[in-house]
N, C-alpha and C positions, 0 to 999 in steps of 0.2 A: 762686369765693369764697374769701376768705382772712380768717384771724383774726390780727391783728397781723402781717401779713406772711407768714404760714405758710398753707399750704393747710388748708381745713377737714378733709380727709381726714387729713392728716399731724397736725393738732392732735388729732383725735378718736382716732387710733392711739396718739399720745403719752399721752393721758390714760387710755385703756383699758388699756394695757400697765403703765403706772406704778400705776395703782390696783389691778389685778389682782396685781401683784407685792407691793404693800404688804399687801394683803388676805391673801396667802398667806404674810406674814412672811418673805419672801425678799430677800436683798440683791441688787444688780445682778449681782455675780459668780455668785451661787447660781442665779439664773434663767438667765443666759446659759450656764452649764455644762449646766443640766438641758435647755435647748433645743437645745444643740449650736451655739451661735453664739458670736462674740467679744463680750467685755465692751464693747469700744468701739462694735460695732455696736448693742448694746442701748442704750447711752448715747446715740447718735445717733437712734435711734427714740424713746426717752423725751423727748429735747429737741424733737421735731418737725422734726428736720433730716435725717432719713433719706429718701433718694429711691430709688425703685426696689426697695422691700422686697417680697419675693415673699409670696404669700399662704400659702405653705408655711412660711416663717419666722414669720409672724404666728401661724398655727395651732400651730406648736411652742411659741412663747412663751405664748400663752394657755393652752394645754393643760398645759403645765409649771406654770403658776401656777393651775391648777384653774379656769380660766374657759373661755369659748367665743367663737365668731365671732359670737354673738348679742349679746354684751356690746359688741363693736365696733360693730355696727349701732346699738345704743342710744347709744353715746358719739357717733357720728356725727350722729345725729338731734339730740341735745341740743346739740352743738357749732353745728350749722346754725341751730338755733333761737336760740341765744344771739347769734349774729353777725349 
């Protein structure tokens, strides 16, 4: 299943990470630094264009933003239901 040409999983990940970052009042640079990844990688994830993102990277991003993998599950369910 895809949402506007992107996979539902990619779209859910983008929505979840972006929402968590904004809720934590962090810039992309701040979250990337806190999670130990490059800003360009975070931009790709938030745009839904990242492929092969490891679960460890996702966990570090969500943890650094004060969120959890459960939020990703919720975002995926919402994305699939909307699509």
